[in-house]
N, C-alpha and C positions, 0 to 999 in steps of 0.2 A: 919119470913125469912132474913138472914143475906144480907145485901147489897155488892157486890162485887167492890173492888177498881181496875180500869182499867187505863193502860196507853194511855195518848192522844200526838201526836205529832204533832208540830203546825207549820206553815210554816216558822217559825224563826229559825227551827230545834231544840226548846225546848221542854223536854218531861215533862208534867206534869201528876198527876193521880186523878180522880174523880171518882163519884159515880153516878149511873145511878140517872135520874132526877135533877142533879146541874144545874145550870144556866150557860147556853153559853158564856154569856160574863164574868160573874166572872171569870169562867173557864180560858177564855183567858187573861183576866187581872193577873191571875197568872203564866201566861208564858211570859208577858211583851208586851202583844197585845192588840189594841183595835180591835174590830171587827167593821168595819164602819156600821152606820147606819142611818135611815132616819125616817119612818113615825112612825116606833115601832107597828105599827100594822099588818104586813104581806102583806101589798098592795102593796109598792114600790119596794120590793126586795132588797134593798141597802145592808141589811145584810147577803145576802146568802151565804152560806159557801158550801164547798163540804165536806163532811164526809165519807171517803172510797168510794168515787166516789158517792155517791148519795147527792143531794142537800137539804140542810136545810136551814128555815128562823129561826134562833136563838131568833127572837123577839117574837116569837109564839110557841116555842117549846123549852123543856128544852134537856139535854141531854138524849138521849136514845140507850142502848146497850144492846138488850136482849141476844144477843151470850155472851157476857161477853169479846169481843176480843178487842185488842189493835185497837183504832183509830187515821187515820190519818187524818189532816184537810188542807184544801187548801182554801185561799180565793179566791171566784168567782169573775172573770174579769169582767167589764161592761162598756164598753168605754163611756158609756153616763154620769159614775158617774166619769170618770177619768178626 
């Protein structure tokens, strides 16, 4: 089955394209961004991003887009990490 390419709009308004299963950190790097990270095991939540309104932890999941729609990413703000 052929993987579909879809568009991701990032917080800096850059737009990149990705395939389902790609790494979030590498996808962000293509957009000139760095996703904050902490433990890289999913425990601390430092890397949380909002993808189309749903919170994801990029350190423990790759890009998932079963509907094949454009994705919009926002960085989650946590006063503890600021």
